[in-house]
Residue frames as qw, qx, qy, qz and C-alpha x, y, z in Angstrom:
[[0.254, 0.176, 0.377, -0.873, -2.44, 6.75, -19.99],
 [0.205, 0.448, 0.862, 0.124, -6.03, 5.76, -20.71],
 [0.136, -0.235, -0.261, -0.926, -8.59, 7.94, -22.39],
 [0.169, 0.245, 0.743, -0.599, -11.33, 8.50, -19.88],
 [0.018, 0.554, 0.747, 0.367, -14.90, 8.20, -21.05],
 [0.018, -0.193, 0.118, -0.974, -16.33, 11.72, -20.77],
 [0.523, -0.453, -0.509, -0.512, -19.78, 10.35, -20.02],
 [0.172, -0.251, 0.641, -0.705, -21.00, 10.87, -16.49],
 [0.124, 0.293, 0.926, -0.202, -23.81, 8.91, -14.83],
 [0.335, 0.601, 0.292, -0.664, -26.13, 11.78, -15.83],
 [0.303, 0.464, -0.560, -0.616, -25.04, 11.41, -19.48],
 [0.060, 0.006, -0.991, -0.117, -25.74, 7.69, -19.33],
 [0.228, 0.445, 0.724, -0.476, -29.17, 8.35, -17.84],
 [0.364, 0.586, -0.056, -0.722, -30.01, 10.76, -20.67],
 [0.264, 0.302, -0.798, -0.449, -29.01, 8.18, -23.27],
 [0.058, 0.179, 0.965, -0.181, -31.10, 5.57, -21.46],
 [0.303, 0.559, 0.484, -0.602, -34.15, 7.85, -21.44],
 [0.319, 0.525, -0.375, -0.695, -33.58, 8.77, -25.09],
 [0.142, 0.102, -0.945, -0.277, -33.60, 5.13, -26.15],
 [0.146, 0.375, 0.845, -0.351, -36.79, 4.53, -24.20],
 [0.318, 0.609, 0.204, -0.697, -38.54, 7.51, -25.78],
 [0.312, 0.481, -0.556, -0.602, -37.48, 6.53, -29.31],
 [0.188, 0.097, -0.964, -0.162, -38.40, 2.88, -28.98],
 [0.496, 0.116, 0.515, -0.690, -41.98, 3.20, -27.75],
 [0.819, 0.331, 0.120, -0.453, -44.06, 0.40, -29.16],
 [0.461, 0.551, -0.683, -0.136, -41.01, -1.49, -30.42],
 [0.857, -0.064, -0.511, -0.007, -40.17, -5.12, -29.73],
 [0.595, -0.773, 0.157, -0.151, -39.44, -5.52, -26.00],
 [0.906, -0.172, 0.175, 0.344, -36.57, -7.95, -26.54],
 [0.569, 0.540, 0.084, 0.614, -34.90, -5.58, -29.01],
 [0.179, -0.878, 0.058, -0.439, -35.32, -2.71, -26.56],
 [0.785, -0.597, 0.163, 0.039, -33.80, -4.72, -23.72],
 [0.855, 0.115, 0.140, 0.486, -30.85, -5.65, -25.93],
 [0.303, 0.738, 0.005, 0.603, -30.16, -1.98, -26.77],
 [0.438, -0.825, 0.137, -0.329, -30.31, -1.03, -23.11],
 [0.909, -0.337, 0.140, 0.201, -28.07, -3.94, -22.15],
 [0.718, 0.364, 0.067, 0.590, -25.45, -2.89, -24.71],
 [0.002, 0.838, -0.050, 0.543, -25.64, 0.69, -23.44],
 [0.675, -0.704, 0.162, -0.151, -25.10, -0.45, -19.85],
 [0.922, -0.100, 0.140, 0.347, -22.27, -2.84, -20.73],
 [0.533, 0.601, 0.021, 0.595, -20.53, -0.18, -22.79],
 [0.209, -0.850, 0.135, -0.465, -20.71, 2.30, -19.92],
 [0.805, -0.564, 0.171, -0.064, -19.66, -0.18, -17.22],
 [0.909, 0.029, 0.146, 0.390, -16.62, -1.38, -19.16],
 [0.452, 0.682, -0.008, 0.575, -15.14, 2.04, -19.95],
 [0.476, -0.200, -0.386, 0.765, -12.80, 4.02, -17.67],
 [0.105, -0.878, -0.394, -0.250, -14.49, 7.02, -16.10],
 [0.282, 0.525, -0.280, 0.752, -12.81, 10.24, -15.02],
 [0.500, -0.615, 0.127, -0.596, -15.03, 10.62, -11.94],
 [0.949, -0.312, 0.030, -0.028, -13.79, 7.17, -10.81],
 [0.287, -0.787, 0.501, 0.216, -10.14, 8.23, -11.27],
 [0.256, 0.495, -0.755, -0.346, -9.76, 5.94, -14.28],
 [0.312, 0.057, 0.934, -0.163, -11.65, 2.91, -13.05],
 [0.381, -0.218, -0.624, -0.646, -14.51, 1.57, -15.08],
 [0.640, -0.353, 0.184, -0.658, -17.67, 1.06, -13.01],
 [0.949, -0.026, -0.296, -0.106, -17.18, -2.70, -13.39],
 [0.584, 0.288, -0.534, 0.539, -13.63, -2.48, -12.01],
 [0.172, -0.417, 0.391, -0.802, -14.73, -0.26, -9.12],
 [0.824, -0.261, -0.022, -0.502, -17.53, -2.67, -8.23],
 [0.902, 0.095, -0.406, 0.116, -15.09, -5.59, -8.30],
 [0.178, 0.533, -0.551, 0.617, -12.99, -3.91, -5.59],
 [0.733, -0.437, 0.161, -0.497, -15.38, -5.51, -3.10],
 [0.969, 0.019, -0.216, 0.118, -13.30, -8.67, -3.59],
 [0.607, -0.673, 0.252, 0.340, -10.06, -8.97, -1.58],
 [0.335, 0.798, -0.428, -0.262, -7.18, -7.79, -3.72],
 [0.087, 0.464, -0.871, -0.136, -5.34, -10.54, -5.57],
 [0.512, 0.133, 0.807, -0.264, -8.35, -12.85, -5.32],
 [0.212, 0.297, 0.784, 0.501, -10.29, -14.19, -8.32],
 [0.016, 0.807, 0.566, 0.170, -12.52, -11.40, -9.60],
 [0.307, -0.796, -0.069, 0.517, -10.41, -8.58, -8.16],
 [0.523, 0.844, -0.009, 0.119, -9.10, -5.94, -10.58],
 [0.076, -0.833, 0.534, -0.126, -5.84, -5.92, -8.59],
 [0.993, 0.003, -0.084, 0.082, -3.49, -8.87, -9.05],
 [0.277, -0.830, 0.480, 0.069, 0.02, -9.32, -7.62],
 [0.681, 0.441, -0.583, 0.037, 3.01, -11.24, -8.93],
 [0.832, -0.516, 0.154, -0.135, 4.01, -14.06, -6.56],
 [0.932, -0.008, 0.173, 0.319, 7.21, -15.17, -8.22],
 [0.258, 0.935, -0.212, 0.121, 9.44, -12.13, -8.67],
 [0.825, 0.136, -0.334, 0.435, 13.15, -13.03, -8.52],
 [0.571, -0.645, -0.212, 0.461, 15.21, -11.83, -5.59],
 [0.485, -0.034, 0.177, 0.856, 17.41, -9.63, -7.79],
 [0.002, -0.553, -0.379, -0.742, 14.52, -7.31, -8.71],
 [0.513, -0.753, -0.400, -0.101, 13.53, -6.81, -5.05],
 [0.624, -0.051, -0.279, 0.729, 16.75, -5.16, -3.94],
 [0.032, 0.363, 0.010, 0.931, 15.20, -1.69, -3.95],
 [0.600, -0.586, -0.376, -0.395, 12.49, -2.73, -1.50],
 [0.101, 0.521, -0.593, 0.606, 14.13, -1.54, 1.71],
 [0.628, -0.322, 0.384, -0.596, 11.48, -2.74, 4.13],
 [0.969, 0.109, -0.133, -0.175, 11.29, -6.17, 2.54],
 [0.615, 0.463, -0.529, 0.356, 15.07, -6.51, 2.68],
 [0.147, -0.484, 0.573, -0.645, 15.13, -5.58, 6.38],
 [0.821, -0.183, 0.242, -0.484, 12.39, -8.03, 7.31],
 [0.928, 0.261, -0.267, -0.005, 14.04, -10.81, 5.32],
 [0.371, 0.521, -0.599, 0.483, 17.38, -10.10, 7.01],
 [0.442, -0.408, 0.497, -0.625, 15.73, -10.23, 10.42],
 [0.943, -0.008, 0.035, -0.330, 14.07, -13.55, 9.61],
 [0.782, 0.391, -0.441, 0.205, 17.41, -14.98, 8.57],
 [0.055, 0.529, -0.605, 0.592, 19.08, -13.80, 11.77],
 [0.658, -0.269, 0.411, -0.570, 16.38, -15.35, 13.96],
 [0.951, 0.179, -0.178, -0.179, 16.34, -18.55, 11.90],
 [0.643, 0.428, -0.529, 0.350, 20.07, -18.95, 12.38],
 [0.076, -0.466, 0.569, -0.673, 20.09, -17.86, 16.04],
 [0.351, -0.295, -0.884, 0.094, 17.20, -20.04, 17.11],
 [0.326, -0.797, -0.497, -0.111, 14.61, -18.91, 19.68],
 [0.258, 0.368, -0.246, 0.858, 15.38, -15.44, 21.05],
 [0.246, -0.481, -0.688, 0.485, 14.26, -14.56, 24.56],
 [0.018, -0.673, -0.360, -0.647, 11.59, -11.86, 24.49],
 [0.007, -0.140, 0.448, -0.883, 10.93, -9.09, 26.99],
 [0.182, 0.393, 0.778, -0.455, 7.68, -8.92, 28.93],
 [0.381, 0.601, 0.085, -0.697, 6.35, -6.51, 26.29],
 [0.834, 0.394, 0.385, -0.005, 7.14, -8.98, 23.51],
 [0.352, 0.881, -0.306, -0.077, 10.20, -7.23, 22.11],
 [0.815, 0.273, -0.381, 0.342, 13.65, -8.61, 21.45],
 [0.657, -0.669, -0.120, 0.326, 15.92, -8.48, 24.47],
 [0.023, -0.953, 0.214, 0.213, 18.68, -5.88, 24.71],
 [0.523, -0.407, 0.657, 0.360, 21.48, -8.30, 23.93],
 [0.569, 0.405, 0.651, 0.298, 19.86, -9.26, 20.65],
 [0.223, 0.951, 0.206, -0.056, 19.09, -5.63, 19.82],
 [0.234, -0.829, 0.396, 0.317, 22.72, -4.63, 20.30],
 [0.549, -0.164, 0.730, 0.373, 23.93, -7.53, 18.15],
 [0.461, 0.558, 0.640, 0.259, 21.53, -6.63, 15.33],
 [0.019, -0.836, -0.127, 0.533, 22.06, -2.86, 15.43],
 [0.144, -0.498, 0.520, 0.679, 24.56, -2.62, 12.58],
 [0.263, 0.257, 0.861, 0.351, 22.27, -4.61, 10.30],
 [0.085, 0.750, 0.655, 0.041, 19.44, -2.09, 10.56],
 [0.020, -0.982, -0.075, 0.174, 21.04, 1.35, 10.83],
 [0.651, 0.575, -0.161, 0.469, 24.00, 3.07, 9.20],
 [0.576, -0.057, -0.394, 0.714, 26.91, 4.56, 11.16],
 [0.034, -0.326, 0.038, -0.944, 25.40, 8.05, 11.31],
 [0.642, -0.455, -0.252, -0.563, 22.06, 6.92, 12.68],
 [0.800, -0.222, -0.497, 0.253, 23.77, 4.48, 15.04],
 [0.375, 0.094, -0.346, 0.855, 25.80, 7.31, 16.57],
 [0.309, -0.369, -0.056, -0.875, 22.67, 9.42, 16.95],
 [0.774, -0.384, -0.407, -0.296, 20.73, 6.61, 18.63],
 [0.729, -0.150, -0.474, 0.470, 23.55, 5.78, 21.03],
 [0.200, 0.270, -0.219, 0.916, 23.96, 9.44, 21.93],
 [0.448, -0.334, 0.031, -0.828, 20.40, 9.67, 23.28],
 [0.898, -0.259, -0.200, -0.294, 19.97, 6.18, 24.77],
 [0.310, -0.637, 0.677, -0.201, 21.96, 4.80, 27.69],
 [0.452, -0.037, 0.891, 0.030, 20.66, 1.33, 26.86],
 [0.325, 0.177, -0.558, -0.743, 19.13, 0.07, 23.64],
 [0.533, 0.235, 0.724, -0.368, 15.65, -1.37, 23.62],
 [0.424, 0.314, 0.753, 0.393, 13.97, -2.67, 20.50],
 [0.214, 0.872, 0.440, -0.005, 11.68, 0.38, 19.98],
 [0.218, -0.801, 0.205, 0.518, 14.78, 2.61, 19.98],
 [0.188, -0.258, 0.736, 0.597, 15.79, 0.97, 16.68],
 [0.599, 0.379, 0.187, -0.680, 12.75, 1.70, 14.54],
 [0.563, 0.391, -0.595, -0.420, 13.72, -0.38, 11.45],
 [0.190, 0.113, -0.959, 0.177, 14.26, -3.43, 13.67],
 [0.304, 0.198, 0.647, -0.671, 11.10, -2.77, 15.67],
 [0.621, 0.390, -0.053, -0.678, 8.90, -2.36, 12.60],
 [0.462, 0.330, -0.782, -0.258, 10.44, -5.39, 10.90],
 [0.019, 0.007, -0.947, 0.321, 9.64, -7.59, 13.90],
 [0.434, 0.298, 0.475, -0.705, 6.08, -6.35, 14.20],
 [0.620, 0.411, -0.314, -0.591, 5.30, -6.87, 10.52],
 [0.375, 0.250, -0.891, -0.064, 6.87, -10.34, 10.61],
 [0.151, 0.088, 0.838, -0.517, 4.82, -11.13, 13.72],
 [0.563, 0.355, 0.165, -0.727, 1.63, -9.97, 11.97],
 [0.637, 0.396, -0.534, -0.391, 2.52, -12.39, 9.16],
 [0.926, -0.291, 0.160, -0.178, 2.97, -15.18, 11.75],
 [0.765, 0.470, -0.354, 0.264, 6.62, -15.52, 10.76],
 [0.301, 0.320, -0.608, 0.661, 7.99, -14.43, 14.15],
 [0.628, -0.600, -0.343, -0.357, 5.47, -15.56, 16.76],
 [0.105, -0.528, 0.627, -0.563, 6.14, -15.36, 20.49],
 [0.856, -0.233, -0.407, -0.220, 5.82, -18.69, 22.27],
 [0.827, -0.432, -0.244, 0.263, 6.75, -19.45, 25.85],
 [0.340, -0.875, 0.083, 0.336, 8.57, -16.15, 26.15],
 [0.460, -0.323, 0.551, 0.617, 10.71, -16.62, 23.05],
 [0.524, 0.695, -0.068, -0.488, 10.59, -15.24, 19.50],
 [0.454, -0.221, 0.786, 0.356, 11.37, -17.70, 16.74],
 [0.501, 0.365, -0.403, -0.673, 10.68, -18.43, 13.09],
 [0.855, 0.015, 0.441, -0.272, 8.64, -21.63, 12.69],
 [0.393, -0.289, 0.768, 0.415, 10.53, -24.26, 10.73],
 [0.516, 0.502, 0.690, 0.078, 7.61, -24.74, 8.36],
 [0.296, 0.939, 0.132, -0.112, 8.27, -21.24, 7.02],
 [0.482, -0.581, 0.422, 0.502, 12.05, -21.54, 6.62],
 [0.589, 0.301, 0.598, 0.452, 11.61, -22.39, 2.94],
 [0.206, 0.934, 0.290, 0.033, 10.43, -18.80, 2.35],
 [0.271, -0.857, 0.290, 0.328, 13.99, -17.59, 2.94],
 [0.678, 0.047, 0.559, 0.474, 15.29, -19.53, -0.04],
 [0.065, -0.346, 0.294, 0.888, 16.27, -17.21, -2.88],
 [0.110, -0.161, -0.760, -0.620, 13.76, -18.73, -5.27],
 [0.216, -0.632, -0.742, 0.054, 10.92, -18.06, -2.80],
 [0.203, -0.198, -0.180, 0.942, 11.68, -14.34, -2.43],
 [0.231, -0.210, -0.406, -0.859, 8.72, -13.33, -4.59],
 [0.537, -0.480, -0.671, -0.174, 6.30, -15.33, -2.48],
 [0.464, -0.416, -0.465, 0.629, 7.71, -13.83, 0.72],
 [0.073, -0.021, 0.079, 0.994, 7.53, -10.33, -0.72],
 [0.368, -0.365, -0.547, -0.658, 3.92, -10.81, -1.71],
 [0.568, -0.506, -0.644, 0.082, 2.90, -12.17, 1.69],
 [0.404, -0.344, -0.327, 0.782, 4.68, -9.45, 3.65],
 [0.038, -0.114, -0.239, -0.963, 3.31, -6.67, 1.44],
 [0.462, -0.461, -0.599, -0.463, -0.23, -7.96, 1.89],
 [0.569, -0.483, -0.558, 0.364, 0.29, -8.23, 5.65],
 [0.301, -0.097, -0.143, 0.938, 1.71, -4.72, 5.87],
 [0.205, -0.134, -0.210, -0.947, -1.33, -3.04, 4.36],
 [0.610, -0.349, -0.519, -0.486, -4.07, -5.35, 5.67],
 [0.753, -0.431, -0.474, 0.153, -2.87, -6.39, 9.14],
 [0.512, -0.139, -0.246, 0.811, -0.13, -4.04, 10.32],
 [0.045, -0.922, -0.361, 0.132, -1.20, -0.61, 11.62],
 [0.536, 0.454, 0.035, 0.711, 0.78, 1.98, 9.69],
 [0.228, -0.852, -0.072, -0.466, -0.52, 4.62, 12.09],
 [0.818, -0.494, -0.112, 0.273, 1.71, 3.07, 14.77],
 [0.598, 0.252, 0.014, 0.761, 4.45, 5.14, 13.15],
 [0.004, 0.473, 0.044, 0.880, 2.61, 8.32, 14.15],
 [0.383, -0.435, -0.762, 0.290, 1.56, 7.99, 17.80],
 [0.143, -0.451, -0.324, 0.819, 1.24, 11.75, 18.35],
 [0.111, -0.008, -0.433, -0.894, -0.78, 12.62, 15.27],
 [0.631, 0.078, 0.131, -0.761, -4.46, 12.62, 14.51],
 [0.491, -0.013, 0.869, -0.052, -6.04, 9.18, 14.39],
 [0.646, 0.500, -0.137, -0.560, -6.78, 8.54, 10.72],
 [0.359, -0.317, 0.866, 0.145, -5.57, 4.96, 10.55],
 [0.691, 0.458, 0.519, -0.207, -8.50, 4.09, 8.26],
 [0.354, 0.808, -0.254, -0.396, -6.62, 5.87, 5.47],
 [0.198, -0.448, 0.833, 0.258, -4.16, 3.01, 4.88],
 [0.519, 0.253, 0.815, -0.042, -7.01, 0.81, 3.65],
 [0.477, 0.774, 0.106, -0.403, -7.76, 3.27, 0.84],
 [0.159, -0.520, 0.707, 0.452, -4.67, 1.93, -0.91],
 [0.492, 0.241, 0.831, 0.095, -6.90, -0.67, -2.52],
 [0.415, 0.829, 0.361, -0.094, -8.63, 2.06, -4.53],
 [0.054, -0.904, 0.239, 0.351, -5.58, 4.29, -4.93],
 [0.594, -0.286, 0.629, 0.413, -3.24, 1.81, -6.64],
 [0.559, 0.490, 0.582, 0.330, -4.88, 1.96, -10.07],
 [0.193, 0.969, 0.130, 0.086, -5.15, 5.75, -10.45],
 [0.414, -0.768, 0.391, 0.292, -1.62, 5.96, -9.07],
 [0.650, -0.026, 0.630, 0.424, -0.44, 3.62, -11.82],
 [0.441, 0.722, 0.455, 0.277, -2.16, 5.80, -14.43],
 [0.032, 0.988, 0.064, 0.137, -1.04, 9.20, -13.21],
 [0.426, -0.812, 0.379, 0.123, 2.41, 8.60, -11.71],
 [0.903, 0.255, 0.164, 0.303, 4.22, 7.00, -14.63],
 [0.430, 0.493, -0.139, 0.743, 6.13, 10.31, -14.75],
 [0.241, -0.073, -0.536, 0.806, 6.74, 12.66, -11.83],
 [0.280, -0.689, -0.564, -0.360, 3.43, 13.56, -10.18],
 [0.014, -0.487, 0.339, -0.805, 3.31, 16.56, -7.81],
 [0.234, -0.251, -0.841, 0.420, 2.37, 15.77, -4.23],
 [0.201, 0.222, 0.250, -0.921, 0.29, 18.93, -4.04],
 [0.645, 0.197, -0.080, -0.734, -3.31, 17.96, -4.70],
 [0.292, 0.231, -0.910, -0.183, -2.46, 14.25, -4.94],
 [0.212, 0.141, 0.861, -0.440, -4.95, 13.03, -2.32],
 [0.534, 0.480, 0.253, -0.649, -7.91, 14.47, -4.22],
 [0.451, 0.502, -0.561, -0.479, -6.57, 13.18, -7.55],
 [0.313, 0.228, -0.921, -0.046, -6.18, 9.59, -6.38],
 [0.195, 0.094, 0.830, -0.514, -8.77, 8.95, -3.67],
 [0.027, 0.513, 0.830, 0.218, -12.34, 7.84, -4.27],
 [0.045, -0.416, -0.135, -0.898, -14.48, 10.96, -4.78],
 [0.615, -0.600, -0.317, -0.401, -16.87, 9.86, -2.03],
 [0.802, -0.376, -0.297, 0.357, -14.06, 9.17, 0.47],
 [0.451, 0.296, -0.111, 0.835, -11.84, 12.21, -0.03],
 [0.270, -0.683, -0.078, -0.674, -14.37, 14.55, 1.69],
 [0.812, -0.539, -0.221, 0.028, -14.04, 12.43, 4.83],
 [0.714, -0.040, -0.128, 0.687, -10.32, 13.13, 4.88],
 [0.109, 0.531, 0.068, 0.838, -10.99, 16.82, 4.34],
 [0.556, -0.697, -0.203, -0.406, -13.43, 16.89, 7.25],
 [0.845, -0.433, -0.176, 0.259, -11.00, 15.17, 9.61],
 [0.622, 0.100, -0.038, 0.775, -8.09, 17.40, 8.63],
 [0.062, -0.782, -0.174, -0.595, -10.01, 20.61, 9.27],
 [0.655, -0.752, -0.061, -0.051, -9.30, 20.08, 12.95],
 [0.815, -0.210, 0.086, 0.533, -5.56, 19.83, 12.29],
 [0.101, 0.978, -0.107, -0.150, -3.33, 22.87, 12.07],
 [0.468, -0.586, 0.593, 0.294, -0.19, 20.78, 11.52],
 [0.360, -0.066, 0.831, 0.420, -0.84, 18.66, 8.43],
 [0.496, 0.324, -0.231, -0.772, -2.62, 18.91, 5.10],
 [0.913, 0.169, 0.221, -0.297, -4.58, 16.17, 3.37],
 [0.727, 0.586, -0.356, 0.043, -1.67, 15.59, 1.00],
 [0.031, 0.609, -0.711, 0.351, 0.88, 15.29, 3.81],
 [0.653, -0.182, 0.612, -0.407, -1.21, 12.72, 5.65],
 [0.895, 0.391, 0.019, -0.215, -1.91, 10.85, 2.42],
 [0.480, 0.655, -0.564, 0.148, 1.84, 10.71, 1.83],
 [0.271, -0.484, 0.731, -0.398, 2.45, 9.32, 5.32],
 [0.722, -0.007, 0.585, -0.369, -0.09, 6.52, 5.09],
 [0.849, 0.462, 0.239, -0.094, 0.18, 5.62, 1.40],
 [0.557, 0.789, -0.243, 0.086, 3.13, 7.12, -0.50],
 [0.112, -0.714, 0.662, -0.196, 5.98, 6.72, 1.99],
 [0.746, -0.167, 0.624, -0.160, 5.02, 3.09, 2.74],
 [0.849, 0.503, 0.164, -0.013, 4.88, 2.28, -0.98],
 [0.309, 0.835, -0.435, 0.137, 8.30, 3.88, -1.32],
 [0.433, -0.547, 0.689, -0.195, 9.63, 1.69, 1.50],
 [0.825, 0.117, 0.548, -0.068, 8.41, -1.32, -0.48],
 [0.362, -0.260, 0.613, 0.652, 10.32, -0.13, -3.54],
 [0.364, 0.566, 0.719, 0.176, 7.17, 0.61, -5.54],
 [0.155, 0.963, 0.184, 0.120, 7.50, 4.40, -5.65],
 [0.578, -0.011, -0.120, 0.807, 10.37, 6.83, -5.81],
 [0.136, -0.917, -0.361, 0.102, 10.04, 10.30, -4.33],
 [0.406, 0.471, -0.083, 0.779, 11.58, 13.71, -4.81],
 [0.429, -0.697, -0.429, 0.382, 12.05, 16.04, -1.85],
 [0.225, 0.738, -0.005, 0.636, 12.46, 19.77, -1.42],
 [0.437, -0.084, -0.538, 0.716, 14.16, 21.45, 1.49],
 [0.290, -0.846, -0.338, -0.294, 11.90, 23.30, 3.90],
 [0.132, -0.852, 0.302, -0.407, 13.08, 25.46, 6.79],
 [0.452, -0.547, 0.647, -0.277, 13.72, 22.59, 9.20],
 [0.660, -0.014, 0.750, -0.026, 13.14, 19.42, 7.19],
 [0.061, 0.145, -0.733, -0.662, 12.80, 17.87, 3.75],
 [0.583, 0.326, 0.445, -0.597, 9.31, 17.57, 2.32],
 [0.475, 0.198, 0.791, 0.330, 8.16, 15.23, -0.45],
 [0.227, 0.507, -0.094, -0.826, 7.32, 17.16, -3.60],
 [0.651, 0.363, -0.411, -0.525, 6.87, 14.58, -6.39],
 [0.629, -0.170, 0.748, -0.128, 6.34, 10.86, -6.77],
 [0.635, 0.401, -0.453, -0.481, 6.43, 8.30, -9.57],
 [0.968, -0.101, 0.178, -0.147, 6.11, 4.54, -9.91],
 [0.234, -0.606, 0.727, 0.222, 9.18, 2.33, -10.18],
 [0.491, 0.266, -0.745, -0.365, 9.84, -0.61, -12.51],
 [0.051, -0.022, -0.950, 0.307, 9.06, -2.88, -9.55],
 [0.451, 0.285, 0.378, -0.757, 5.56, -1.36, -9.29],
 [0.631, 0.389, -0.332, -0.583, 4.86, -2.42, -12.86],
 [0.406, 0.239, -0.881, -0.048, 6.29, -5.90, -12.32],
 [0.004, 0.049, 0.869, -0.492, 4.51, -6.58, -9.03],
 [0.359, 0.437, 0.529, -0.633, 1.06, -5.05, -9.56],
 [0.013, 0.113, 0.744, 0.658, -1.20, -5.87, -12.47],
 [0.390, 0.278, 0.350, -0.805, -4.69, -4.57, -13.16],
 [0.197, 0.279, 0.902, 0.265, -7.48, -6.52, -14.75],
 [0.213, 0.083, -0.096, -0.969, -9.74, -4.15, -16.66],
 [0.690, -0.108, -0.393, -0.598, -12.40, -6.85, -17.05],
 [0.175, -0.269, 0.851, -0.416, -12.56, -8.63, -13.68]]
């Protein structure tokens, strides 16, 4: 954990004004140097009102993550053996291998895999219990009936790894090298980036309130999450603890119209559950009347290996 600088912008302003009042008539260059040191000291220190970011780090978030100058950097070369807990990555990689080996797969008019392919891939994406449940409510199996398969294809398509050409879905040969074991880290990085920047996580929730903008707040959330969730962090109040203080009120305003979900529940849907699917968080659940509800969250060893933060971007 970092020690947050207790100074607020108002505190900094008071120090600034104090230096000005005490240095009247002094050498202008010396005065400018004192003010510069004051500003640099403030900008480089973590601030509680910024959820642990320094002002310099928060300003640098304007850069795309993982780019030069960004405070968020990703590992590109993680070995395959450390990625085994990343369920979504494993499913997408398995799908890519199946399509690579099968060759072009005929697509439906809506761009999904055809039923024959779906049936052949079923056991790869669901366990026996879920398979029995799906079959019990579907006379025929279409791709959207098998959510893990459906999501895996869409994310891979967003990453241009499973494009649809001339009515067929295939993996371009130029990307086959990404399925080599020693390229797993590069594939993981590319798919993770695609998932949060290109894929619409809200597609999971077609009957809920439209707050798809929330997934893009992950860019701010990752650092305070790394600071506060090294041990089990309660879900209650987590949205306010981790979101930018100027953005959280927007979520509050939009959720006032909802009688079904709280800010924390929606935050979990768009941020926490997806990070868990990527193996970066683990979650605890408590039993409610009709379902299990997430109660606590903490970062995994993979989180620490994959995401690095530059305090002086």
